[in-house]
Backbone as CSV, one residue per row, in Angstrom:
resi,resn,N_x,N_y,N_z,CA_x,CA_y,CA_z,C_x,C_y,C_z
1,MET,62.534,29.299,58.487,61.880,29.803,57.227,60.738,28.225,56.807
2,PRO,60.418,28.969,56.057,58.514,28.091,55.073,59.790,27.552,54.122
3,LYS,59.220,26.520,53.947,59.952,25.117,52.894,59.142,25.363,50.954
4,HIS,57.986,26.082,51.408,57.278,26.499,50.838,56.138,27.594,50.449
5,PHE,56.348,28.340,49.451,56.162,29.208,49.547,55.427,29.622,48.257
6,LYS,54.117,30.254,48.432,53.203,30.470,47.310,52.512,31.886,47.353
7,LEU,52.701,32.459,46.217,52.319,33.483,45.326,51.131,34.064,45.609
8,ARG,50.283,34.519,46.282,48.895,34.956,45.842,48.756,35.155,44.517
9,ILE,47.481,35.055,43.677,47.303,35.738,42.945,45.926,36.167,43.492
10,TYR,45.319,36.863,44.048,44.086,36.907,44.395,43.777,37.739,45.801
11,GLN,43.148,39.308,45.253,42.801,40.370,46.341,42.528,39.533,47.364
12,ARG,42.751,39.610,48.745,41.951,39.698,49.941,41.516,40.920,50.269
13,VAL,40.853,40.704,50.793,40.086,41.775,51.871,39.813,40.731,52.753
14,THR,39.534,41.435,53.820,38.842,41.359,55.939,37.610,41.676,55.339
15,LEU,36.488,40.368,55.799,35.400,40.993,55.802,34.777,39.638,57.053
16,CYS,33.937,40.682,57.647,33.720,39.761,58.779,32.034,39.484,58.701
17,GLY,31.767,38.213,58.208,30.284,37.951,57.949,30.302,35.832,58.593
18,THR,28.432,36.330,58.345,28.247,34.433,58.917,28.539,33.571,57.476
19,GLY,28.824,32.552,57.798,29.099,32.023,56.985,28.918,30.114,56.977
20,TYR,28.352,29.055,56.244,27.654,28.143,56.955,28.606,27.274,55.709
21,TYR,29.047,26.187,55.622,30.037,25.419,55.147,28.856,23.627,54.785
22,LEU,29.066,23.065,53.979,28.345,21.465,53.994,29.201,20.533,53.344
23,SER,29.567,19.695,53.744,29.875,18.044,53.864,28.522,17.273,53.568
24,GLU,29.300,16.276,53.168,27.862,15.436,53.114,27.672,15.011,53.941
25,ASP,28.188,15.032,55.242,27.824,14.528,56.883,27.672,15.990,58.076
26,PHE,27.466,17.211,57.383,27.928,17.659,58.371,27.170,18.711,57.809
27,LEU,26.680,20.166,58.519,26.167,21.480,57.971,26.985,22.275,59.478
28,GLY,28.473,22.922,58.722,28.806,23.799,59.463,28.367,25.337,59.589
29,LYS,28.430,26.235,60.744,28.074,27.660,60.689,29.743,28.306,61.477
30,GLY,30.116,29.560,60.374,30.861,29.865,61.166,31.530,31.574,60.497
31,THR,32.557,32.178,61.246,32.472,33.652,60.736,33.775,33.311,59.435
32,VAL,32.794,33.879,57.864,34.011,34.320,57.418,35.086,35.178,57.351
33,TRP,36.269,35.445,57.512,37.252,36.669,57.968,37.689,37.230,56.684
34,ASP,38.257,36.415,55.940,38.998,37.083,54.566,38.093,36.110,53.956
35,ILE,38.241,37.182,52.525,37.911,36.416,51.456,38.537,36.984,50.261
36,SER,38.484,36.036,48.981,39.459,36.744,47.614,37.838,35.790,47.005
37,SER,38.861,36.161,45.401,37.734,35.249,44.184,38.511,34.174,43.881
38,GLY,39.045,33.708,44.328,39.823,32.433,45.370,39.659,31.813,46.318
39,GLY,39.504,31.721,47.237,39.052,31.571,48.214,38.736,31.893,49.476
40,TRP,38.683,31.408,51.182,38.267,31.995,51.336,38.555,31.922,53.117
41,ARG,38.768,32.359,54.117,39.252,31.699,55.993,38.240,32.116,56.660
42,ILE,37.987,30.548,57.108,36.796,30.931,57.748,36.747,29.630,59.182
43,GLN,36.467,30.801,60.270,36.796,30.449,61.422,35.482,29.178,62.202
44,GLY,35.220,27.767,62.003,33.971,27.543,62.401,33.654,26.573,63.631
45,ASP,32.370,25.894,63.536,32.111,25.635,64.378,32.465,24.090,64.256
46,HIS,32.430,23.473,63.611,32.626,21.716,62.736,33.750,21.557,62.151
47,GLN,34.580,20.792,63.358,35.655,20.283,62.660,36.213,20.226,60.739
48,VAL,36.828,20.538,60.699,37.019,19.738,58.582,38.507,19.346,58.760
49,ARG,38.715,18.807,57.263,40.184,17.806,57.219,40.805,18.882,55.952
50,VAL,41.361,18.784,55.656,42.222,18.632,54.580,41.541,17.865,53.149
51,GLY,41.470,18.588,51.919,41.251,17.855,50.933,39.544,17.600,50.697
52,MET,39.144,18.040,51.813,37.292,18.100,52.252,36.707,19.217,51.520
53,PRO,36.100,18.463,50.188,34.810,19.039,49.254,33.727,20.216,50.395
54,LEU,34.103,21.442,50.070,32.220,22.111,50.825,32.117,22.414,49.699
55,THR,30.522,23.069,49.596,29.494,23.617,49.759,29.611,25.048,50.875
56,LEU,29.480,25.952,50.047,29.455,27.376,50.305,28.489,28.496,51.055
57,ARG,28.228,28.534,51.829,27.042,29.569,52.024,27.429,31.701,52.839
58,MET,27.611,32.338,52.281,27.957,33.104,53.188,26.550,34.367,53.485
59,GLU,25.790,34.886,53.983,25.061,36.570,54.454,25.538,37.060,54.478
60,LEU,25.448,38.183,53.764,26.041,39.809,53.213,25.013,40.485,53.711
61,PRO,25.526,41.671,54.340,24.402,42.399,55.091,24.171,43.483,54.172
62,GLY,22.805,44.000,53.820,22.071,44.497,53.163,22.119,43.218,52.291
63,ALA,22.188,42.689,52.089,22.316,41.455,50.611,20.137,40.995,50.860
64,LYS,19.808,40.460,49.159,18.552,39.997,50.190,19.046,38.402,50.107
65,LEU,19.701,38.270,49.265,20.079,36.733,49.008,21.783,36.797,49.639
66,PRO,21.685,34.891,49.595,23.525,34.969,50.730,24.240,34.775,49.396
67,LEU,25.107,34.436,49.011,26.643,34.378,48.305,26.859,32.944,48.618
68,GLU,26.605,31.977,47.194,26.879,30.771,47.127,28.237,30.542,46.200
69,VAL,28.577,29.459,47.155,29.820,28.629,46.337,29.276,27.121,46.220
70,GLU,30.177,26.979,44.969,29.103,25.562,44.547,30.047,24.194,45.472
71,GLN,31.756,24.877,45.060,31.985,23.449,45.544,33.713,25.024,46.053
72,ALA,34.776,24.244,47.331,35.773,24.604,47.099,36.263,23.344,48.231
73,ILE,37.273,23.596,47.947,38.008,22.351,49.002,38.932,22.917,50.134
74,VAL,39.138,21.558,51.272,39.717,22.906,51.979,41.309,22.590,52.221
75,GLN,42.055,23.592,52.328,43.543,23.691,51.432,44.138,23.564,53.482
76,TRP,43.546,24.224,54.145,44.959,24.017,55.323,44.005,24.066,56.917
77,VAL,43.789,23.612,58.095,43.429,23.989,59.467,44.535,24.011,60.316
78,SER,43.813,24.959,61.074,44.765,25.391,61.844,43.935,24.939,62.723
79,GLY,43.647,24.675,64.329,42.216,24.663,65.266,40.913,24.450,65.125
80,ARG,40.204,25.339,64.860,39.122,25.918,64.428,38.846,26.618,63.341
81,ASP,40.247,27.010,62.885,40.519,27.974,61.659,40.571,26.724,60.251
82,PHE,40.341,27.525,59.297,40.282,26.830,58.350,40.023,27.798,56.241
83,GLY,40.526,27.402,55.407,41.050,28.193,54.150,40.441,27.243,52.914
84,VAL,39.780,27.842,52.616,39.128,27.251,51.226,39.849,27.899,49.802
85,GLN,39.811,26.566,48.702,40.249,27.345,47.744,38.681,27.083,47.396
86,ILE,38.271,28.210,46.381,36.861,27.922,45.259,37.376,26.928,43.781
87,LYS,36.676,26.096,43.380,36.244,25.138,42.694,35.563,25.965,41.586
88,LYS,34.156,25.446,42.030,32.783,25.901,41.461,32.345,27.031,41.730
89,ILE,32.264,27.881,40.990,31.290,28.636,41.539,30.167,29.538,39.724
90,ARG,29.379,30.065,40.300,28.266,30.050,39.133,28.366,31.566,38.565
91,HIS,28.760,31.773,37.429,29.324,33.230,37.161,28.918,34.335,37.522
92,ALA,26.962,34.144,38.446,26.647,35.527,38.678,26.919,35.486,40.637
93,SER,27.178,34.153,40.881,27.606,34.566,42.073,29.652,34.960,42.389
94,ALA,29.850,34.587,41.365,31.384,34.696,40.554,31.339,36.564,40.700
95,LYS,30.719,37.258,39.576,30.495,38.428,39.618,30.480,39.226,40.962
96,LYS,29.090,38.963,41.553,28.782,39.436,42.772,30.077,39.176,43.734
97,LEU,30.647,38.491,43.936,32.194,38.590,44.954,33.312,39.223,44.711
98,GLU,33.102,39.000,43.531,34.407,40.573,42.425,33.606,41.466,43.193
99,ARG,32.488,42.069,42.944,32.194,43.679,43.596,32.143,43.536,44.863
100,ILE,31.622,42.660,45.567,32.216,43.100,46.873,33.323,43.218,47.858
101,ILE,34.208,42.329,46.781,35.860,42.689,47.351,36.806,44.111,46.799
102,GLY,35.490,44.845,45.697,35.924,45.640,44.750,35.557,46.844,45.556
103,GLN,34.199,46.611,46.162,34.126,47.714,47.042,34.614,47.734,48.711
104,HIS,35.247,46.303,48.962,35.925,46.387,49.489,37.351,47.886,49.933
105,LEU,38.076,46.727,48.628,39.130,48.044,48.583,39.068,48.684,48.125
106,CYS,37.902,49.216,47.429,37.330,51.216,47.800,37.489,51.517,48.738
107,THR,36.559,51.231,49.354,36.707,51.659,51.151,38.326,51.519,51.538
108,LEU,38.975,51.132,51.920,40.248,51.037,52.131,41.513,52.062,51.711
109,HIS,41.413,51.588,50.279,42.210,52.300,49.426,41.256,53.739,48.878
110,PRO,40.997,54.702,49.049,39.994,55.824,48.096,41.447,56.658,47.037
111,ASP,40.437,56.473,46.268,41.677,57.759,45.311,41.180,59.187,45.288
């Protein structure tokens, strides 16, 4: 049984998209699997470590500009998969992220 339990405060949607993550030392490329307003799950081609700050960029189908996150912190790592918590995002990007999540939730749970 897990020792710690964290309640998620953000709605998460499964979204398969191409993502890039930048540290001071490298540029990695991967697949973004899950997104929420608070963080993302990424499967990447470059190893990261817990606590590492990253800049994120995700290309979205049909969008002219990518979604950008100024700063995210790696929360966990499991093989090539890792999770990041969004720490700093511009207002316009945050609104765009919320719209994307809302659109996917509507297609999953139509009324």
